[in-house]
PDBQT receptor file of N, H, CA, C and O in Angstrom, charges set to zero:
ATOM      1  N   UNK A   1       0.835  -1.190   0.000  1.00  0.00    +0.000 N 
ATOM      2  CA  UNK A   1       0.000   0.000   0.000  1.00  0.00    +0.000 C 
ATOM      3  C   UNK A   1       0.876   1.247   0.000  1.00  0.00    +0.000 C 
ATOM      4  O   UNK A   1       2.046   1.220   0.380  1.00  0.00    +0.000 OA
ATOM      5  N   UNK A   2       0.284   2.296  -0.424  1.00  0.00    +0.000 N 
ATOM      6  H   UNK A   2      -0.667   2.318  -0.732  1.00  0.00    +0.000 HD
ATOM      7  CA  UNK A   2       0.982   3.575  -0.480  1.00  0.00    +0.000 C 
ATOM      8  C   UNK A   2       1.149   4.145   0.932  1.00  0.00    +0.000 C 
ATOM      9  O   UNK A   2       0.208   4.109   1.726  1.00  0.00    +0.000 OA
ATOM     10  N   UNK A   3       2.323   4.665   1.247  1.00  0.00    +0.000 N 
ATOM     11  H   UNK A   3       3.087   4.694   0.602  1.00  0.00    +0.000 HD
ATOM     12  CA  UNK A   3       2.587   5.211   2.584  1.00  0.00    +0.000 C 
ATOM     13  C   UNK A   3       1.713   6.434   2.872  1.00  0.00    +0.000 C 
ATOM     14  O   UNK A   3       1.316   6.651   4.017  1.00  0.00    +0.000 OA
ATOM     15  N   UNK A   4       1.410   7.230   1.849  1.00  0.00    +0.000 N 
ATOM     16  H   UNK A   4       1.732   7.054   0.919  1.00  0.00    +0.000 HD
ATOM     17  CA  UNK A   4       0.535   8.397   2.050  1.00  0.00    +0.000 C 
ATOM     18  C   UNK A   4      -0.873   7.965   2.442  1.00  0.00    +0.000 C 
ATOM     19  O   UNK A   4      -1.520   8.613   3.264  1.00  0.00    +0.000 OA
ATOM     20  N   UNK A   5      -1.344   6.871   1.854  1.00  0.00    +0.000 N 
ATOM     21  H   UNK A   5      -0.819   6.344   1.186  1.00  0.00    +0.000 HD
ATOM     22  CA  UNK A   5      -2.667   6.355   2.195  1.00  0.00    +0.000 C 
ATOM     23  C   UNK A   5      -2.703   5.901   3.651  1.00  0.00    +0.000 C 
ATOM     24  O   UNK A   5      -3.653   6.200   4.374  1.00  0.00    +0.000 OA
ATOM     25  N   UNK A   6      -1.679   5.185   4.077  1.00  0.00    +0.000 N 
ATOM     26  H   UNK A   6      -0.907   4.942   3.489  1.00  0.00    +0.000 HD
ATOM     27  CA  UNK A   6      -1.620   4.712   5.454  1.00  0.00    +0.000 C 
ATOM     28  C   UNK A   6      -1.522   5.874   6.440  1.00  0.00    +0.000 C 
ATOM     29  O   UNK A   6      -2.157   5.843   7.494  1.00  0.00    +0.000 OA
ATOM     30  N   UNK A   7      -0.736   6.894   6.110  1.00  0.00    +0.000 N 
ATOM     31  H   UNK A   7      -0.221   6.919   5.253  1.00  0.00    +0.000 HD
ATOM     32  CA  UNK A   7      -0.637   8.064   6.978  1.00  0.00    +0.000 C 
ATOM     33  C   UNK A   7      -1.972   8.804   7.055  1.00  0.00    +0.000 C 
ATOM     34  O   UNK A   7      -2.353   9.306   8.112  1.00  0.00    +0.000 OA
ATOM     35  N   UNK A   8      -2.672   8.866   5.931  1.00  0.00    +0.000 N 
ATOM     36  H   UNK A   8      -2.363   8.458   5.072  1.00  0.00    +0.000 HD
ATOM     37  CA  UNK A   8      -3.988   9.524   5.922  1.00  0.00    +0.000 C 
ATOM     38  C   UNK A   8      -4.964   8.791   6.830  1.00  0.00    +0.000 C 
ATOM     39  O   UNK A   8      -5.715   9.421   7.574  1.00  0.00    +0.000 OA
ATOM     40  N   UNK A   9      -4.956   7.475   6.774  1.00  0.00    +0.000 N 
ATOM     41  H   UNK A   9      -4.346   6.963   6.170  1.00  0.00    +0.000 HD
ATOM     42  CA  UNK A   9      -5.842   6.672   7.625  1.00  0.00    +0.000 C 
ATOM     43  C   UNK A   9      -5.472   6.875   9.098  1.00  0.00    +0.000 C 
ATOM     44  O   UNK A   9      -6.354   7.006   9.947  1.00  0.00    +0.000 OA
ATOM     45  N   UNK A  10      -4.179   6.902   9.398  1.00  0.00    +0.000 N 
ATOM     46  H   UNK A  10      -3.463   6.796   8.708  1.00  0.00    +0.000 HD
ATOM     47  CA  UNK A  10      -3.727   7.106  10.773  1.00  0.00    +0.000 C 
ATOM     48  C   UNK A  10      -4.168   8.468  11.301  1.00  0.00    +0.000 C 
ATOM     49  O   UNK A  10      -4.630   8.573  12.437  1.00  0.00    +0.000 OA
ATOM     50  N   UNK A  11      -4.030   9.502  10.491  1.00  0.00    +0.000 N 
ATOM     51  H   UNK A  11      -3.655   9.417   9.568  1.00  0.00    +0.000 HD
ATOM     52  CA  UNK A  11      -4.459  10.846  10.896  1.00  0.00    +0.000 C 
ATOM     53  C   UNK A  11      -5.968  10.881  11.100  1.00  0.00    +0.000 C 
ATOM     54  O   UNK A  11      -6.446  11.471  12.069  1.00  0.00    +0.000 OA
ATOM     55  N   UNK A  12      -6.712  10.266  10.216  1.00  0.00    +0.000 N 
ATOM     56  H   UNK A  12      -6.324   9.786   9.429  1.00  0.00    +0.000 HD
ATOM     57  CA  UNK A  12      -8.168  10.237  10.329  1.00  0.00    +0.000 C 
ATOM     58  C   UNK A  12      -8.613   9.522  11.608  1.00  0.00    +0.000 C 
ATOM     59  O   UNK A  12      -9.510   9.992  12.308  1.00  0.00    +0.000 OA
ATOM     60  N   UNK A  13      -7.987   8.397  11.905  1.00  0.00    +0.000 N 
ATOM     61  H   UNK A  13      -7.259   8.015  11.337  1.00  0.00    +0.000 HD
ATOM     62  CA  UNK A  13      -8.337   7.680  13.130  1.00  0.00    +0.000 C 
ATOM     63  C   UNK A  13      -7.960   8.468  14.376  1.00  0.00    +0.000 C 
ATOM     64  O   UNK A  13      -8.697   8.466  15.361  1.00  0.00    +0.000 OA
ATOM     65  N   UNK A  14      -6.831   9.134  14.337  1.00  0.00    +0.000 N 
ATOM     66  H   UNK A  14      -6.232   9.136  13.536  1.00  0.00    +0.000 HD
ATOM     67  CA  UNK A  14      -6.407   9.946  15.480  1.00  0.00    +0.000 C 
ATOM     68  C   UNK A  14      -7.373  11.094  15.713  1.00  0.00    +0.000 C 
ATOM     69  O   UNK A  14      -7.756  11.360  16.853  1.00  0.00    +0.000 OA
ATOM     70  N   UNK A  15      -7.768  11.772  14.656  1.00  0.00    +0.000 N 
ATOM     71  H   UNK A  15      -7.456  11.557  13.731  1.00  0.00    +0.000 HD
ATOM     72  CA  UNK A  15      -8.704  12.892  14.796  1.00  0.00    +0.000 C 
ATOM     73  C   UNK A  15     -10.060  12.399  15.288  1.00  0.00    +0.000 C 
ATOM     74  O   UNK A  15     -10.704  13.068  16.097  1.00  0.00    +0.000 OA
ATOM     75  N   UNK A  16     -10.496  11.245  14.814  1.00  0.00    +0.000 N 
ATOM     76  H   UNK A  16      -9.972  10.702  14.157  1.00  0.00    +0.000 HD
ATOM     77  CA  UNK A  16     -11.774  10.687  15.266  1.00  0.00    +0.000 C 
ATOM     78  C   UNK A  16     -11.736  10.369  16.755  1.00  0.00    +0.000 C 
ATOM     79  O   UNK A  16     -12.708  10.615  17.470  1.00  0.00    +0.000 OA
ATOM     80  N   UNK A  17     -10.620   9.826  17.222  1.00  0.00    +0.000 N 
ATOM     81  H   UNK A  17      -9.831   9.626  16.642  1.00  0.00    +0.000 HD
ATOM     82  CA  UNK A  17     -10.496   9.508  18.645  1.00  0.00    +0.000 C 
ATOM     83  C   UNK A  17     -10.537  10.769  19.487  1.00  0.00    +0.000 C 
ATOM     84  O   UNK A  17     -11.163  10.781  20.547  1.00  0.00    +0.000 OA
ATOM     85  N   UNK A  18      -9.881  11.832  19.036  1.00  0.00    +0.000 N 
ATOM     86  H   UNK A  18      -9.373  11.822  18.175  1.00  0.00    +0.000 HD
ATOM     87  CA  UNK A  18      -9.889  13.096  19.785  1.00  0.00    +0.000 C 
ATOM     88  C   UNK A  18     -11.303  13.646  19.877  1.00  0.00    +0.000 C 
ATOM     89  O   UNK A  18     -11.725  14.100  20.941  1.00  0.00    +0.000 OA
ATOM     90  N   UNK A  19     -12.039  13.609  18.770  1.00  0.00    +0.000 N 
ATOM     91  H   UNK A  19     -11.696  13.240  17.906  1.00  0.00    +0.000 HD
ATOM     92  CA  UNK A  19     -13.405  14.140  18.768  1.00  0.00    +0.000 C 
ATOM     93  C   UNK A  19     -14.311  13.302  19.664  1.00  0.00    +0.000 C 
ATOM     94  O   UNK A  19     -15.132  13.853  20.398  1.00  0.00    +0.000 OA
ATOM     95  N   UNK A  20     -14.175  12.003  19.614  1.00  0.00    +0.000 N 
ATOM     96  H   UNK A  20     -13.508  11.556  19.018  1.00  0.00    +0.000 HD
ATOM     97  CA  UNK A  20     -15.054  11.122  20.405  1.00  0.00    +0.000 C 
ATOM     98  C   UNK A  20     -14.815  11.254  21.903  1.00  0.00    +0.000 C 
ATOM     99  O   UNK A  20     -15.763  11.238  22.688  1.00  0.00    +0.000 OA
ATOM    100  N   UNK A  21     -13.552  11.385  22.303  1.00  0.00    +0.000 N 
ATOM    101  H   UNK A  21     -12.782  11.398  21.666  1.00  0.00    +0.000 HD
ATOM    102  CA  UNK A  21     -13.251  11.381  23.730  1.00  0.00    +0.000 C 
ATOM    103  C   UNK A  21     -13.192  12.767  24.348  1.00  0.00    +0.000 C 
ATOM    104  O   UNK A  21     -12.994  12.879  25.557  1.00  0.00    +0.000 OA
ATOM    105  N   UNK A  22     -13.357  13.831  23.564  1.00  0.00    +0.000 N 
ATOM    106  H   UNK A  22     -13.518  13.741  22.581  1.00  0.00    +0.000 HD
ATOM    107  CA  UNK A  22     -13.296  15.175  24.125  1.00  0.00    +0.000 C 
ATOM    108  C   UNK A  22     -14.678  15.802  24.286  1.00  0.00    +0.000 C 
ATOM    109  O   UNK A  22     -14.774  16.980  24.632  1.00  0.00    +0.000 OA
ATOM    110  N   UNK A  23     -15.735  15.061  24.048  1.00  0.00    +0.000 N 
ATOM    111  H   UNK A  23     -15.658  14.104  23.767  1.00  0.00    +0.000 HD
ATOM    112  CA  UNK A  23     -17.083  15.586  24.177  1.00  0.00    +0.000 C 
ATOM    113  C   UNK A  23     -17.430  15.739  25.656  1.00  0.00    +0.000 C 
ATOM    114  O   UNK A  23     -16.965  14.958  26.486  1.00  0.00    +0.000 OA
ATOM    115  N   UNK A  24     -18.246  16.741  25.990  1.00  0.00    +0.000 N 
ATOM    116  H   UNK A  24     -18.624  17.376  25.316  1.00  0.00    +0.000 HD
ATOM    117  CA  UNK A  24     -18.639  16.912  27.397  1.00  0.00    +0.000 C 
ATOM    118  C   UNK A  24     -19.488  15.739  27.878  1.00  0.00    +0.000 C 
ATOM    119  O   UNK A  24     -20.179  15.086  27.096  1.00  0.00    +0.000 OA
ATOM    120  N   UNK A  25     -19.420  15.497  29.145  1.00  0.00    +0.000 N 
ATOM    121  H   UNK A  25     -18.858  16.027  29.780  1.00  0.00    +0.000 HD
ATOM    122  CA  UNK A  25     -20.191  14.405  29.726  1.00  0.00    +0.000 C 
ATOM    123  C   UNK A  25     -21.615  14.872  30.007  1.00  0.00    +0.000 C 
ATOM    124  O   UNK A  25     -21.814  15.966  30.534  1.00  0.00    +0.000 OA
ATOM    125  N   UNK A  26     -22.585  14.072  29.669  1.00  0.00    +0.000 N 
ATOM    126  H   UNK A  26     -22.424  13.183  29.241  1.00  0.00    +0.000 HD
ATOM    127  CA  UNK A  26     -23.982  14.401  29.874  1.00  0.00    +0.000 C 
ATOM    128  C   UNK A  26     -24.530  13.540  30.997  1.00  0.00    +0.000 C 
ATOM    129  O   UNK A  26     -23.983  12.455  31.191  1.00  0.00    +0.000 OA
ATOM    130  N   UNK A  27     -25.515  13.896  31.728  1.00  0.00    +0.000 N 
ATOM    131  H   UNK A  27     -25.959  14.778  31.569  1.00  0.00    +0.000 HD
ATOM    132  CA  UNK A  27     -26.265  15.138  31.604  1.00  0.00    +0.000 C 
ATOM    133  C   UNK A  27     -25.526  16.314  32.237  1.00  0.00    +0.000 C 
ATOM    134  O   UNK A  27     -24.917  16.196  33.299  1.00  0.00    +0.000 OA
ATOM    135  N   UNK A  28     -25.601  17.433  31.558  1.00  0.00    +0.000 N 
ATOM    136  H   UNK A  28     -26.096  17.529  30.695  1.00  0.00    +0.000 HD
ATOM    137  CA  UNK A  28     -25.006  18.658  32.087  1.00  0.00    +0.000 C 
ATOM    138  C   UNK A  28     -26.073  19.400  32.885  1.00  0.00    +0.000 C 
ATOM    139  O   UNK A  28     -27.267  19.242  32.633  1.00  0.00    +0.000 OA
ATOM    140  N   UNK A  29     -25.640  20.203  33.843  1.00  0.00    +0.000 N 
ATOM    141  H   UNK A  29     -24.670  20.331  34.048  1.00  0.00    +0.000 HD
ATOM    142  CA  UNK A  29     -26.597  20.970  34.633  1.00  0.00    +0.000 C 
ATOM    143  C   UNK A  29     -26.046  22.362  34.899  1.00  0.00    +0.000 C 
ATOM    144  O   UNK A  29     -24.854  22.616  34.727  1.00  0.00    +0.000 OA
ATOM    145  N   UNK A  30     -26.922  23.250  35.316  1.00  0.00    +0.000 N 
ATOM    146  H   UNK A  30     -27.891  23.044  35.456  1.00  0.00    +0.000 HD
ATOM    147  CA  UNK A  30     -26.515  24.617  35.637  1.00  0.00    +0.000 C 
ATOM    148  C   UNK A  30     -25.826  24.653  36.991  1.00  0.00    +0.000 C 
ATOM    149  O   UNK A  30     -26.092  23.829  37.866  1.00  0.00    +0.000 OA
ATOM    150  N   UNK A  31     -24.932  25.627  37.145  1.00  0.00    +0.000 N 
ATOM    151  H   UNK A  31     -24.716  26.296  36.435  1.00  0.00    +0.000 HD
ATOM    152  CA  UNK A  31     -24.266  25.837  38.434  1.00  0.00    +0.000 C 
ATOM    153  C   UNK A  31     -25.172  26.714  39.288  1.00  0.00    +0.000 C 
ATOM    154  O   UNK A  31     -25.205  27.933  39.122  1.00  0.00    +0.000 OA
ATOM    155  N   UNK A  32     -25.895  26.093  40.190  1.00  0.00    +0.000 N 
ATOM    156  H   UNK A  32     -25.868  25.102  40.325  1.00  0.00    +0.000 HD
ATOM    157  CA  UNK A  32     -26.876  26.831  40.986  1.00  0.00    +0.000 C 
ATOM    158  C   UNK A  32     -26.225  27.732  42.027  1.00  0.00    +0.000 C 
ATOM    159  O   UNK A  32     -26.898  28.596  42.591  1.00  0.00    +0.000 OA
ATOM    160  N   UNK A  33     -24.943  27.554  42.296  1.00  0.00    +0.000 N 
ATOM    161  H   UNK A  33     -24.397  26.852  41.838  1.00  0.00    +0.000 HD
ATOM    162  CA  UNK A  33     -24.270  28.409  43.274  1.00  0.00    +0.000 C 
ATOM    163  C   UNK A  33     -23.630  29.637  42.621  1.00  0.00    +0.000 C 
ATOM    164  O   UNK A  33     -23.033  30.454  43.323  1.00  0.00    +0.000 OA
ATOM    165  N   UNK A  34     -23.739  29.788  41.295  1.00  0.00    +0.000 N 
ATOM    166  H   UNK A  34     -24.224  29.125  40.725  1.00  0.00    +0.000 HD
ATOM    167  CA  UNK A  34     -23.149  30.927  40.603  1.00  0.00    +0.000 C 
ATOM    168  C   UNK A  34     -23.907  32.206  40.932  1.00  0.00    +0.000 C 
ATOM    169  O   UNK A  34     -25.135  32.240  40.862  1.00  0.00    +0.000 OA
ATOM    170  N   UNK A  35     -23.171  33.264  41.293  1.00  0.00    +0.000 N 
ATOM    171  H   UNK A  35     -22.173  33.237  41.349  1.00  0.00    +0.000 HD
ATOM    172  CA  UNK A  35     -23.767  34.560  41.623  1.00  0.00    +0.000 C 
ATOM    173  C   UNK A  35     -23.344  35.571  40.556  1.00  0.00    +0.000 C 
ATOM    174  O   UNK A  35     -22.164  35.905  40.446  1.00  0.00    +0.000 OA
ATOM    175  N   UNK A  36     -24.309  36.055  39.772  1.00  0.00    +0.000 N 
ATOM    176  H   UNK A  36     -25.267  35.784  39.862  1.00  0.00    +0.000 HD
ATOM    177  CA  UNK A  36     -23.998  36.970  38.674  1.00  0.00    +0.000 C 
ATOM    178  C   UNK A  36     -24.026  38.445  39.098  1.00  0.00    +0.000 C 
ATOM    179  O   UNK A  36     -23.806  39.324  38.265  1.00  0.00    +0.000 OA
ATOM    180  N   UNK A  37     -24.289  38.726  40.359  1.00  0.00    +0.000 N 
ATOM    181  H   UNK A  37     -24.468  38.012  41.036  1.00  0.00    +0.000 HD
ATOM    182  CA  UNK A  37     -24.294  40.114  40.828  1.00  0.00    +0.000 C 
ATOM    183  C   UNK A  37     -22.883  40.694  40.801  1.00  0.00    +0.000 C 
ATOM    184  O   UNK A  37     -21.907  40.001  41.091  1.00  0.00    +0.000 OA
ATOM    185  N   UNK A  38     -22.792  41.975  40.449  1.00  0.00    +0.000 N 
ATOM    186  H   UNK A  38     -23.585  42.538  40.213  1.00  0.00    +0.000 HD
ATOM    187  CA  UNK A  38     -21.510  42.674  40.411  1.00  0.00    +0.000 C 
ATOM    188  C   UNK A  38     -21.478  43.625  41.596  1.00  0.00    +0.000 C 
ATOM    189  O   UNK A  38     -22.254  44.580  41.631  1.00  0.00    +0.000 OA
ATOM    190  N   UNK A  39     -20.590  43.389  42.579  1.00  0.00    +0.000 N 
ATOM    191  H   UNK A  39     -19.959  42.613  42.550  1.00  0.00    +0.000 HD
ATOM    192  CA  UNK A  39     -20.601  44.191  43.809  1.00  0.00    +0.000 C 
ATOM    193  C   UNK A  39     -20.241  45.665  43.573  1.00  0.00    +0.000 C 
ATOM    194  O   UNK A  39     -20.817  46.536  44.226  1.00  0.00    +0.000 OA
ATOM    195  N   UNK A  40     -19.322  45.967  42.674  1.00  0.00    +0.000 N 
ATOM    196  H   UNK A  40     -18.855  45.260  42.143  1.00  0.00    +0.000 HD
ATOM    197  CA  UNK A  40     -18.944  47.363  42.388  1.00  0.00    +0.000 C 
ATOM    198  C   UNK A  40     -18.952  47.589  40.882  1.00  0.00    +0.000 C 
ATOM    199  O   UNK A  40     -17.905  47.500  40.241  1.00  0.00    +0.000 OA
ATOM    200  N   UNK A  41     -20.120  47.882  40.305  1.00  0.00    +0.000 N 
ATOM    201  H   UNK A  41     -20.971  47.955  40.826  1.00  0.00    +0.000 HD
ATOM    202  CA  UNK A  41     -20.193  48.073  38.847  1.00  0.00    +0.000 C 
ATOM    203  C   UNK A  41     -19.425  49.317  38.400  1.00  0.00    +0.000 C 
ATOM    204  O   UNK A  41     -19.323  50.293  39.143  1.00  0.00    +0.000 OA
ATOM    205  N   UNK A  42     -18.890  49.272  37.186  1.00  0.00    +0.000 N 
ATOM    206  H   UNK A  42     -18.973  48.479  36.582  1.00  0.00    +0.000 HD
ATOM    207  CA  UNK A  42     -18.130  50.401  36.641  1.00  0.00    +0.000 C 
ATOM    208  C   UNK A  42     -19.047  51.524  36.163  1.00  0.00    +0.000 C 
ATOM    209  O   UNK A  42     -18.630  52.680  36.101  1.00  0.00    +0.000 OA
ATOM    210  N   UNK A  43     -20.292  51.190  35.824  1.00  0.00    +0.000 N 
ATOM    211  H   UNK A  43     -20.630  50.250  35.874  1.00  0.00    +0.000 HD
ATOM    212  CA  UNK A  43     -21.241  52.174  35.301  1.00  0.00    +0.000 C 
ATOM    213  C   UNK A  43     -22.527  52.127  36.114  1.00  0.00    +0.000 C 
ATOM    214  O   UNK A  43     -22.859  51.095  36.697  1.00  0.00    +0.000 OA
ATOM    215  N   UNK A  44     -23.249  53.238  36.153  1.00  0.00    +0.000 N 
ATOM    216  H   UNK A  44     -22.979  54.077  35.680  1.00  0.00    +0.000 HD
ATOM    217  CA  UNK A  44     -24.570  53.253  36.764  1.00  0.00    +0.000 C 
ATOM    218  C   UNK A  44     -25.534  52.530  35.828  1.00  0.00    +0.000 C 
ATOM    219  O   UNK A  44     -25.285  52.421  34.628  1.00  0.00    +0.000 OA
ATOM    220  N   UNK A  45     -26.627  52.042  36.386  1.00  0.00    +0.000 N 
ATOM    221  H   UNK A  45     -26.830  52.131  37.362  1.00  0.00    +0.000 HD
ATOM    222  CA  UNK A  45     -27.602  51.293  35.592  1.00  0.00    +0.000 C 
ATOM    223  C   UNK A  45     -28.098  52.123  34.416  1.00  0.00    +0.000 C 
ATOM    224  O   UNK A  45     -28.550  53.253  34.601  1.00  0.00    +0.000 OA
ATOM    225  N   UNK A  46     -28.017  51.575  33.214  1.00  0.00    +0.000 N 
ATOM    226  H   UNK A  46     -27.649  50.657  33.064  1.00  0.00    +0.000 HD
ATOM    227  CA  UNK A  46     -28.491  52.241  32.012  1.00  0.00    +0.000 C 
ATOM    228  C   UNK A  46     -27.482  53.160  31.351  1.00  0.00    +0.000 C 
ATOM    229  O   UNK A  46     -27.791  53.719  30.299  1.00  0.00    +0.000 OA
ATOM    230  N   UNK A  47     -26.284  53.350  31.910  1.00  0.00    +0.000 N 
ATOM    231  H   UNK A  47     -26.032  52.896  32.765  1.00  0.00    +0.000 HD
ATOM    232  CA  UNK A  47     -25.301  54.276  31.359  1.00  0.00    +0.000 C 
ATOM    233  C   UNK A  47     -24.062  53.594  30.773  1.00  0.00    +0.000 C 
ATOM    234  O   UNK A  47     -23.179  54.279  30.256  1.00  0.00    +0.000 OA
ATOM    235  N   UNK A  48     -23.976  52.291  30.839  1.00  0.00    +0.000 N 
ATOM    236  H   UNK A  48     -24.693  51.734  31.259  1.00  0.00    +0.000 HD
ATOM    237  CA  UNK A  48     -22.797  51.591  30.348  1.00  0.00    +0.000 C 
ATOM    238  C   UNK A  48     -22.864  51.324  28.854  1.00  0.00    +0.000 C 
ATOM    239  O   UNK A  48     -23.816  51.736  28.191  1.00  0.00    +0.000 OA
ATOM    240  N   UNK A  49     -21.879  50.650  28.328  1.00  0.00    +0.000 N 
ATOM    241  H   UNK A  49     -21.106  50.315  28.866  1.00  0.00    +0.000 HD
ATOM    242  CA  UNK A  49     -21.878  50.309  26.895  1.00  0.00    +0.000 C 
ATOM    243  C   UNK A  49     -22.981  49.313  26.577  1.00  0.00    +0.000 C 
ATOM    244  O   UNK A  49     -23.418  48.556  27.444  1.00  0.00    +0.000 OA
ATOM    245  N   UNK A  50     -23.428  49.321  25.325  1.00  0.00    +0.000 N 
ATOM    246  H   UNK A  50     -23.074  49.936  24.621  1.00  0.00    +0.000 HD
ATOM    247  CA  UNK A  50     -24.461  48.387  24.889  1.00  0.00    +0.000 C 
ATOM    248  C   UNK A  50     -23.781  47.136  24.333  1.00  0.00    +0.000 C 
ATOM    249  O   UNK A  50     -22.826  47.217  23.560  1.00  0.00    +0.000 OA
ATOM    250  N   UNK A  51     -24.286  46.010  24.737  1.00  0.00    +0.000 N 
ATOM    251  H   UNK A  51     -25.061  45.945  25.365  1.00  0.00    +0.000 HD
ATOM    252  CA  UNK A  51     -23.746  44.737  24.289  1.00  0.00    +0.000 C 
ATOM    253  C   UNK A  51     -24.843  43.969  23.576  1.00  0.00    +0.000 C 
ATOM    254  O   UNK A  51     -25.928  43.773  24.123  1.00  0.00    +0.000 OA
ATOM    255  N   UNK A  52     -24.560  43.534  22.353  1.00  0.00    +0.000 N 
ATOM    256  H   UNK A  52     -23.679  43.694  21.909  1.00  0.00    +0.000 HD
ATOM    257  CA  UNK A  52     -25.525  42.747  21.580  1.00  0.00    +0.000 C 
ATOM    258  C   UNK A  52     -25.023  41.322  21.521  1.00  0.00    +0.000 C 
ATOM    259  O   UNK A  52     -23.841  41.069  21.287  1.00  0.00    +0.000 OA
ATOM    260  N   UNK A  53     -25.947  40.388  21.739  1.00  0.00    +0.000 N 
ATOM    261  H   UNK A  53     -26.907  40.594  21.929  1.00  0.00    +0.000 HD
ATOM    262  CA  UNK A  53     -25.602  38.973  21.689  1.00  0.00    +0.000 C 
ATOM    263  C   UNK A  53     -26.416  38.336  20.565  1.00  0.00    +0.000 C 
ATOM    264  O   UNK A  53     -27.647  38.376  20.568  1.00  0.00    +0.000 OA
ATOM    265  N   UNK A  54     -25.713  37.756  19.615  1.00  0.00    +0.000 N 
ATOM    266  H   UNK A  54     -24.713  37.723  19.612  1.00  0.00    +0.000 HD
ATOM    267  CA  UNK A  54     -26.353  37.094  18.492  1.00  0.00    +0.000 C 
ATOM    268  C   UNK A  54     -26.472  35.611  18.795  1.00  0.00    +0.000 C 
ATOM    269  O   UNK A  54     -25.471  34.896  18.845  1.00  0.00    +0.000 OA
ATOM    270  N   UNK A  55     -27.685  35.159  18.994  1.00  0.00    +0.000 N 
ATOM    271  H   UNK A  55     -28.498  35.740  18.953  1.00  0.00    +0.000 HD
ATOM    272  CA  UNK A  55     -27.901  33.768  19.350  1.00  0.00    +0.000 C 
ATOM    273  C   UNK A  55     -27.785  32.887  18.175  1.00  0.00    +0.000 C 
ATOM    274  O   UNK A  55     -27.940  31.672  18.296  1.00  0.00    +0.000 OA
TER     275      UNK A  55
């Protein structure tokens, strides 16, 4: 067989293994202890920069 073909197969198998074993574990859940409050904000409410999030 051609050495390039064998190397291609080896790379493909290696990449497949990385993708399969690097997936997050399910079921995932929210961190209920996370506190999103900001104790000392840099701006007063309504006066800071506008941030748009594209879902």
